[in-house]
SERO-4910 file (N, C-alpha, C, O; in steps of 0.05 Angstrom, whole numbers):
BEGIN
 pado doro    nc1    nc2    nc3   cac1   cac2   cac3    cc1    cc2    cc3    oc1    oc2    oc3
  Unk    A     17    -24      0      0      0      0     18     25      0     42     23      4
  Unk    A      5     48     -5     20     73     -5     32     79     22     18     74     42
  Unk    A     56     89     24     68     95     50     54    117     64     41    134     52
  Unk    A     56    117     90     43    137    106     56    165    102     81    166     99
  Unk    A     40    185    100     50    213     98     57    223    126     40    223    143
  Unk    A     82    231    130     91    241    156     85    271    157     94    286    141
  Unk    A     70    278    177     62    306    181     77    318    205     77    306    227
  Unk    A     90    340    202    105    353    224     86    370    241     70    385    230
  Unk    A     88    368    267     71    384    284     79    414    284    102    420    278
  Unk    A     61    431    291     68    460    293     91    464    313     92    450    333
  Unk    A    109    482    307    131    487    325    154    468    323    173    469    339
  Unk    A    154    450    302    176    432    299    202    446    294    203    468    283
  Unk    A    224    434    303    251    445    299    263    436    272    285    444    265
  Unk    A    249    418    258    259    408    232    255    429    211    236    445    211
  Unk    A    273    429    191    271    447    169    270    432    143    281    410    141
  Unk    A    258    443    122    256    431     96    284    423     86    303    438     88
  Unk    A    286    398     75    311    389     64    328    373     83    348    362     75
  Unk    A    322    374    109    338    359    128    333    329    127    310    321    121
  Unk    A    353    313    132    350    283    133    343    275    162    356    285    180
  Unk    A    324    258    165    316    249    191    313    218    191    310    206    170
  Unk    A    315    206    215    309    178    218    284    175    235    280    191    253
  Unk    A    267    156    229    242    153    243    240    125    255    245    105    241
  Unk    A    233    123    280    229     97    293    199     90    293    183    108    299
  Unk    A    193     66    286    164     59    285    162     28    287    182     14    285
  Unk    A    137     19    291    132    -10    288    107    -14    271     89      3    271
  Unk    A    106    -36    258     84    -42    239     81    -72    236    100    -87    239
  Unk    A     57    -81    230     52   -109    225     63   -116    197     60   -101    178
  Unk    A     76   -139    196     89   -147    171     74   -170    158     74   -192    170
  Unk    A     61   -167    136     46   -189    123     65   -210    112     87   -203    102
  Unk    A     58   -235    114     73   -257    103     72   -254     72     49   -254     61
  Unk    A     94   -252     58     93   -249     29     79   -272     16     82   -295     23
  Unk    A     62   -265     -4     48   -286    -19     20   -291    -11      3   -296    -29
  Unk    A     14   -290     15    -14   -295     23    -26   -273     41    -49   -275     48
  Unk    A    -10   -252     47    -19   -229     61    -31   -235     89    -48   -220     99
  Unk    A    -23   -257    101    -32   -262    129    -15   -244    148      8   -240    143
  Unk    A    -28   -235    168    -15   -219    189    -22   -231    216    -45   -236    222
  Unk    A     -1   -237    232     -6   -249    258    -17   -229    278    -12   -205    277
  Unk    A    -34   -239    296    -45   -222    317    -24   -216    338     -6   -233    342
  Unk    A    -26   -193    351     -8   -186    373    -12   -207    395    -33   -218    400
  Unk    A     10   -213    409     10   -233    430      0   -223    457     -4   -239    476
  Unk    A     -3   -197    460     -9   -186    487    -33   -167    489    -44   -164    510
  Unk    A    -40   -154    467    -61   -133    470    -88   -145    479    -95   -167    470
  Unk    A   -102   -130    495   -127   -140    507   -148   -146    486   -164   -165    490
  Unk    A   -148   -131    464   -168   -136    443   -166   -164    431   -187   -175    424
  Unk    A   -142   -175    429   -138   -202    419   -151   -222    437   -165   -241    427
  Unk    A   -148   -219    463   -159   -239    482   -189   -236    484   -203   -256    489
  Unk    A   -200   -212    480   -229   -209    478   -239   -224    453   -260   -238    454
  Unk    A   -225   -222    431   -233   -236    406   -232   -266    411   -251   -280    402
  Unk    A   -211   -276    423   -209   -304    429   -232   -314    447   -243   -336    442
  Unk    A   -239   -298    466   -261   -306    484   -287   -307    469   -303   -326    472
  Unk    A   -292   -287    452   -317   -287    436   -317   -310    416   -338   -322    411
  Unk    A   -293   -317    406   -291   -339    387   -298   -365    401   -312   -382    390
  Unk    A   -287   -369    425   -293   -393    441   -322   -396    447   -334   -418    446
  Unk    A   -335   -374    454   -364   -374    460   -380   -381    435   -400   -396    437
  Unk    A   -372   -371    412   -386   -377    387   -382   -407    380   -401   -420    371
  Unk    A   -358   -417    384   -353   -445    378   -370   -464    396   -378   -485    387
  Unk    A   -374   -455    420   -389   -472    439   -417   -476    429   -429   -497    436
  Unk    A   -428   -458    413   -455   -461    403   -457   -481    380   -479   -489    373
  Unk    A   -435   -488    368   -436   -505    344   -420   -531    347   -425   -550    332
  Unk    A   -402   -532    366   -385   -556    369   -398   -576    389   -409   -567    409
  Unk    A   -396   -602    384   -405   -621    404   -385   -621    427   -363   -612    425
  Unk    A   -394   -632    449   -377   -634    473   -353   -651    467   -353   -669    450
  Unk    A   -331   -644    480   -305   -659    478   -295   -659    449   -286   -680    438
  Unk    A   -297   -636    436   -286   -633    409   -256   -628    411   -244   -628    432
  Unk    A   -243   -624    388   -214   -618    387   -210   -593    371   -223   -589    350
  Unk    A   -192   -576    380   -186   -550    367   -156   -547    362   -140   -556    378
  Unk    A   -150   -535    340   -122   -530    333   -117   -500    336   -129   -484    322
  Unk    A    -99   -493    354    -91   -465    357    -69   -458    336    -50   -473    333
  Unk    A    -74   -437    321    -57   -432    298    -32   -416    304    -27   -394    293
  Unk    A    -16   -426    323     10   -414    328     29   -428    308     40   -449    314
  Unk    A     34   -415    285     48   -429    264     62   -409    246     50   -390    237
  Unk    A     88   -414    241    104   -397    222     99   -367    228     93   -351    210
  Unk    A    103   -360    253     99   -332    262    124   -316    255    144   -318    268
  Unk    A    122   -299    234    145   -285    224    152   -260    239    174   -249    234
  Unk    A    135   -251    256    140   -226    271    130   -229    299    107   -235    304
  Unk    A    147   -224    318    141   -226    347    156   -205    362    179   -199    355
  Unk    A    144   -194    384    158   -177    402    166   -150    390    187   -139    396
  Unk    A    149   -139    373    155   -115    359    141    -90    370    152    -68    368
  Unk    A    117    -93    381    101    -70    388    105    -61    417    117    -76    433
  Unk    A     95    -38    424     98    -27    451     84    -45    471     95    -48    493
  Unk    A     61    -56    465     47    -73    484     64    -97    492     65   -105    515
  Unk    A     77   -110    472     94   -133    478    119   -125    492    128   -139    511
  Unk    A    131   -103    484    157    -94    496    153    -87    525    172    -90    541
  Unk    A    129    -78    533    124    -70    561    127    -93    580    131    -89    604
  Unk    A    125   -117    570    127   -141    588    156   -148    594    162   -162    613
  Unk    A    175   -137    579    203   -142    583    209   -172    583    225   -182    599
  Unk    A    196   -186    564    201   -215    560    219   -219    536    221   -202    519
  Unk    A    233   -242    536    245   -250    511    223   -259    491    200   -262    500
  Unk    A    229   -262    466    209   -271    447    198   -298    455    174   -303    452
  Unk    A    215   -316    464    206   -342    473    188   -341    497    168   -355    498
  Unk    A    195   -324    516    178   -321    540    151   -309    532    130   -316    544
  Unk    A    151   -291    513    127   -278    504    108   -298    491     84   -298    496
  Unk    A    119   -315    474    103   -335    461     92   -355    480     69   -364    479
  Unk    A    109   -363    500    100   -382    520     77   -370    537     58   -384    542
  Unk    A     80   -345    544     59   -331    559     33   -331    543     11   -336    554
  Unk    A     35   -324    518     11   -321    501     -3   -348    497    -28   -349    500
  Unk    A     11   -369    491     -2   -395    487    -15   -405    513    -35   -419    512
  Unk    A     -3   -399    536    -15   -406    561    -42   -391    565    -61   -403    573
  Unk    A    -42   -365    560    -66   -349    563    -88   -359    544   -111   -362    552
  Unk    A    -81   -364    519   -100   -374    499   -112   -401    507   -136   -405    505
  Unk    A    -94   -419    516   -103   -445    525   -123   -443    548   -143   -458    548
  Unk    A   -117   -426    567   -135   -423    590   -162   -412    582   -183   -420    593
  Unk    A   -163   -394    562   -189   -384    552   -206   -406    541   -229   -409    548
  Unk    A   -194   -422    524   -210   -443    511   -217   -465    530   -239   -477    529
  Unk    A   -199   -472    549   -205   -493    568   -228   -484    587   -244   -500    596
  Unk    A   -228   -458    594   -249   -449    613   -276   -447    600   -297   -452    612
  Unk    A   -277   -439    574   -302   -435    560   -311   -460    545   -335   -463    539
  Unk    A   -292   -478    539   -299   -503    525   -287   -526    541   -269   -540    530
  Unk    A   -296   -531    565   -284   -553    581   -287   -580    567   -308   -586    556
  Unk    A   -266   -596    569   -267   -622    556   -257   -621    528   -253   -643    516
  Unk    A   -253   -598    516   -243   -596    489   -213   -600    489   -198   -588    505
  Unk    A   -203   -617    471   -175   -622    468   -162   -601    450   -172   -596    429
  Unk    A   -139   -590    459   -125   -570    444   -100   -582    431    -87   -598    443
  Unk    A    -95   -573    406    -70   -580    392    -56   -555    382    -69   -534    379
  Unk    A    -30   -557    378    -15   -536    365      3   -549    343     10   -573    345
  Unk    A     10   -533    323     31   -542    305     58   -541    320     61   -526    339
  Unk    A     76   -557    312    101   -561    327    121   -539    324    137   -534    342
  Unk    A    122   -525    301    145   -510    292    154   -488    311    177   -484    316
  Unk    A    135   -473    323    142   -449    339    150   -457    367    158   -440    383
  Unk    A    149   -483    374    156   -493    400    179   -513    399    184   -528    418
  Unk    A    192   -514    376    211   -535    370    238   -522    364    241   -508    344
  Unk    A    259   -527    381    285   -515    376    299   -525    351    317   -513    341
  Unk    A    290   -548    340    301   -559    315    288   -546    291    296   -550    268
  Unk    A    268   -529    296    252   -517    274    253   -486    277    272   -474    269
  Unk    A    232   -474    289    230   -445    290    235   -432    317    237   -408    319
  Unk    A    235   -448    338    239   -437    365    268   -432    371    281   -447    386
  Unk    A    279   -412    358    308   -407    359    313   -377    355    294   -361    353
  Unk    A    338   -369    354    345   -342    349    347   -336    319    349   -354    303
  Unk    A    345   -311    312    347   -301    284    327   -314    266    334   -325    245
  Unk    A    302   -314    274    280   -325    258    264   -302    245    249   -289    259
  Unk    A    267   -298    219    253   -278    204    253   -251    219    275   -242    227
  Unk    A    230   -239    223    229   -212    236    222   -213    265    215   -193    277
  Unk    A    225   -237    277    221   -239    306    244   -224    320    267   -228    314
  Unk    A    237   -207    339    257   -192    353    264   -206    379    251   -204    399
  Unk    A    287   -220    378    297   -235    401    296   -265    396    288   -274    374
  Unk    A    303   -280    416    306   -309    414    280   -323    422    268   -317    443
  Unk    A    270   -341    405    245   -355    411    249   -380    429    230   -394    435
  Unk    A    274   -385    436    279   -408    454    263   -405    480    260   -383    491
  Unk    A    253   -427    489    237   -427    514    207   -425    509    191   -427    528
  Unk    A    199   -421    484    170   -419    478    155   -443    486    131   -442    493
  Unk    A    168   -467    485    155   -492    492    146   -493    521    129   -510    528
  Unk    A    157   -476    538    149   -477    566    120   -468    571    109   -472    593
  Unk    A    108   -456    550     80   -448    553     60   -470    546     36   -466    549
  Unk    A     69   -493    536     51   -515    528     45   -532    553     63   -544    565
  Unk    A     19   -533    560     11   -550    582     12   -579    573     10   -585    549
  Unk    A     15   -598    592     19   -626    585     -4   -637    568      0   -655    552
  Unk    A    -28   -627    572    -51   -638    558    -54   -628    529    -71   -637    514
  Unk    A    -37   -609    521    -38   -598    494    -24   -617    475      0   -623    480
  Unk    A    -37   -626    454    -25   -644    435    -10   -628    413    -14   -604    410
  Unk    A      8   -642    399     26   -630    380     23   -643    353     25   -668    351
  Unk    A     19   -627    332     20   -637    304     48   -632    295     56   -609    289
  Unk    A     64   -652    292     93   -650    287     99   -651    257     94   -672    245
  Unk    A    110   -629    246    115   -629    217    144   -622    211    150   -612    189
  Unk    A    162   -627    230    191   -622    225    203   -646    210    215   -663    223
  Unk    A    200   -646    184    209   -669    168    239   -672    167    250   -694    164
  Unk    A    254   -649    170    283   -650    168    296   -662    193    318   -672    192
  Unk    A    282   -661    215    293   -671    241    271   -686    256    266   -682    279
  Unk    A    257   -704    241    233   -715    253    238   -731    278    224   -728    298
  Unk    A    258   -748    278    263   -765    302    269   -747    326    258   -752    347
  Unk    A    287   -727    322    294   -710    345    270   -694    354    266   -690    378
  Unk    A    253   -685    335    230   -669    343    209   -686    357    196   -676    376
  Unk    A    205   -711    348    186   -728    362    196   -734    390    180   -735    409
  Unk    A    222   -739    393    233   -743    420    230   -719    437    224   -721    461
  Unk    A    233   -695    425    231   -670    440    203   -667    453    201   -662    477
  Unk    A    182   -670    437    155   -667    448    146   -691    464    126   -689    478
  Unk    A    160   -713    461    153   -736    478    165   -733    506    161   -750    523
  Unk    A    181   -712    511    193   -707    537    218   -723    542    226   -727    565
  Unk    A    231   -731    520    255   -748    523    281   -732    520    303   -744    518
  Unk    A    279   -706    521    302   -689    520    304   -674    547    284   -665    558
  Unk    A    328   -673    558    331   -661    585    322   -632    586    317   -621    608
  Unk    A    321   -619    562    313   -590    562    282   -588    561    272   -566    567
  Unk    A    269   -609    555    239   -609    553    229   -636    562    229   -655    546
  Unk    A    220   -638    586    214   -664    598    184   -670    600    176   -690    611
  Unk    A    168   -652    590    139   -656    591    130   -672    567    134   -663    545
  Unk    A    117   -695    571    108   -711    548     82   -701    536     63   -696    551
  Unk    A     81   -698    510     57   -689    496     50   -712    476     67   -724    464
  Unk    A     24   -717    474     15   -734    452     19   -720    426     16   -696    424
  Unk    A     26   -736    405     33   -724    380     19   -738    356     13   -762    358
  Unk    A     14   -723    335      6   -734    310     27   -725    289     33   -701    287
  Unk    A     37   -743    274     57   -736    253     42   -725    229     24   -737    219
  Unk    A     50   -701    221     39   -688    197     57   -696    174     79   -684    170
  Unk    A     48   -715    158     65   -726    137     58   -717    109     40   -701    105
  Unk    A     72   -728     90     71   -723     61     81   -696     53    104   -694     44
  Unk    A     66   -674     55     74   -647     47     87   -647     20    108   -636     15
  Unk    A     73   -660      1     81   -659    -28    108   -671    -32    124   -662    -49
  Unk    A    115   -693    -18    140   -706    -21    141   -722    -48    163   -729    -57
  Unk    A    118   -726    -59    117   -741    -84    113   -771    -81    109   -786   -100
  Unk    A    114   -780    -56    111   -809    -51     93   -813    -27     99   -805     -4
  Unk    A     70   -826    -31     53   -833     -9     65   -853      9     57   -856     32
  Unk    A     85   -868      0     98   -888     17    115   -876     39    125   -890     55
  Unk    A    117   -849     39    133   -835     59    122   -839     87    137   -835    107
  Unk    A     97   -848     90     86   -853    117    102   -874    132    105   -872    156
  Unk    A    111   -894    117    126   -916    130    152   -905    142    160   -912    164
  Unk    A    166   -888    127    191   -876    137    186   -858    161    202   -858    179
  Unk    A    164   -843    161    157   -826    184    153   -843    209    163   -836    230
  Unk    A    139   -865    206    134   -882    229    159   -897    238    162   -905    261
  Unk    A    177   -902    219    203   -913    227    218   -894    245    231   -903    264
  Unk    A    217   -868    239    230   -848    256    217   -847    283    230   -838    302
  Unk    A    192   -856    286    178   -855    311    183   -879    329    173   -880    351
  Unk    A    197   -899    319    200   -925    333    211   -920    361    231   -906    364
  Unk    A    198   -931    381    207   -930    409    200   -904    423    205   -901    447
  Unk    A    187   -885    409    179   -859    420    150   -861    429    133   -865    412
  Unk    A    143   -858    454    116   -861    463     98   -837    456    108   -815    450
  Unk    A     72   -841    455     53   -819    453     45   -811    425     32   -791    422
  Unk    A     53   -827    405     45   -820    377     16   -830    373     11   -854    374
  Unk    A     -3   -812    368    -31   -819    365    -37   -829    337    -55   -845    333
  Unk    A    -22   -818    318    -28   -826    290    -11   -809    271      7   -795    279
  Unk    A    -18   -811    245     -4   -797    225    -24   -786    205    -44   -799    198
  Unk    A    -20   -761    195    -39   -748    178    -26   -740    151     -2   -736    150
  Unk    A    -42   -738    131    -33   -731    104    -38   -701    100    -60   -691    103
  Unk    A    -17   -686     94    -19   -657     91     -7   -649     64     15   -658     56
  Unk    A    -21   -631     50    -11   -622     24    -14   -591     22    -35   -581     29
  Unk    A      8   -578     14      6   -549      8     -7   -544    -19    -18   -523    -23
  Unk    A     -6   -563    -36    -14   -560    -64    -41   -572    -71    -49   -575    -94
  Unk    A    -56   -580    -50    -82   -595    -54    -77   -619    -72    -94   -625    -89
  Unk    A    -55   -633    -67    -49   -657    -82    -56   -682    -66    -43   -689    -47
  Unk    A    -78   -694    -73    -88   -717    -58    -86   -743    -75    -99   -763    -68
  Unk    A    -69   -742    -96    -66   -766   -112    -51   -788    -98    -54   -812   -104
  Unk    A    -36   -780    -77    -20   -800    -63    -34   -809    -37    -22   -825    -21
  Unk    A    -58   -801    -33    -71   -806     -7    -76   -835     -2    -71   -845     20
  Unk    A    -85   -850    -22    -90   -879    -18    -64   -894    -11    -63   -910      7
  Unk    A    -42   -887    -26    -17   -900    -21     -7   -893      7      5   -910     21
  Unk    A    -11   -868     15     -3   -859     42    -18   -874     63     -6   -883     83
  Unk    A    -44   -877     60    -60   -892     80    -51   -921     81    -49   -932    103
  Unk    A    -46   -933     59    -37   -961     59    -10   -964     73     -5   -982     88
  Unk    A      8   -945     66     35   -945     78     33   -942    109     47   -956    124
  Unk    A     16   -923    118     13   -918    146      1   -942    160      9   -950    182
  Unk    A    -19   -954    148    -33   -977    160    -13  -1001    164    -14  -1014    184
  Unk    A      4  -1006    144     22  -1028    146     44  -1023    166     54  -1042    179
  Unk    A     52   -998    169     74   -992    187     65   -987    216     82   -987    234
  Unk    A     40   -983    220     30   -975    247     34   -997    268     43   -991    290
  Unk    A     29  -1021    261     32  -1043    281     61  -1046    290     66  -1052    313
  Unk    A     79  -1041    271    108  -1043    278    115  -1021    298    130  -1025    316
  Unk    A    104   -997    293    109   -975    312     98   -982    340    112   -979    360
  Unk    A     73   -991    341     60   -997    367     77  -1018    382     80  -1016    407
  Unk    A     87  -1038    368    103  -1059    381    130  -1049    392    142  -1060    410
  Unk    A    139  -1027    380    165  -1016    388    164  -1000    414    185   -993    426
  Unk    A    140   -994    424    136   -977    447    124   -994    470    106  -1011    465
  Unk    A    133   -991    494    121  -1005    517     91  -1002    517     81   -980    512
  Unk    A     76  -1023    523     47  -1023    520     33  -1001    535     14   -989    525
  Unk    A     43   -994    558     29   -974    575     33   -946    565     18   -928    573
  Unk    A     52   -941    546     56   -914    536     53   -912    506     61   -892    494
  Unk    A     43   -933    492     41   -932    463     18   -914    455      0   -908    470
  Unk    A     19   -906    429     -2   -888    418    -28   -902    416    -29   -927    417
  Unk    A    -50   -887    412    -77   -898    410    -83   -905    381   -104   -915    374
***
């Protein structure tokens, strides 16, 4: 859009032709789809979330499941409202997901919450120098309550990421149930078997899902067959009392 016109107030000490620097903050749209993330702290966002939860309660059956869209957040800790908390970016995200979870749990008791894995995963996006995030996102995972499930889509480090959210890393010891988000246009529906091979011995895997950015569902049947054949092997690899459902 057209840039903002800067207007000088009466009595300014600036003169025509002088060079100045301006400090400001602004929401940054994700290139290509124009999505803009909501602020993590402003009261208006939490009012919207509360109203959204109340509206969902009128249409969802009891004990439904909801996915909180904390995912690929390209800008964090930029505005005055967030800066006033004096948190790191990771602490800020942890605080926000805790507040959001409490809103939905209080207004929709019995509803199971899930998050995408990337913003809470040090092998993925929960790190320093991530896009326009101001500060280090490490520690964001501390805001996930034990009952929050994780859709894990870190294909480059799947085994490490599954172990991370299973609580098998000394830096993150809270076990979360997980669903592997597979395929992602890999070109082979048989990739489900490899994903479940990476999960061997890791407790708490509930299942595996087919995900496509390109609306490509030509591999769905092969993916389902591959997952079905590999599932029993995964279940046998995990102690019975902690195996996935």
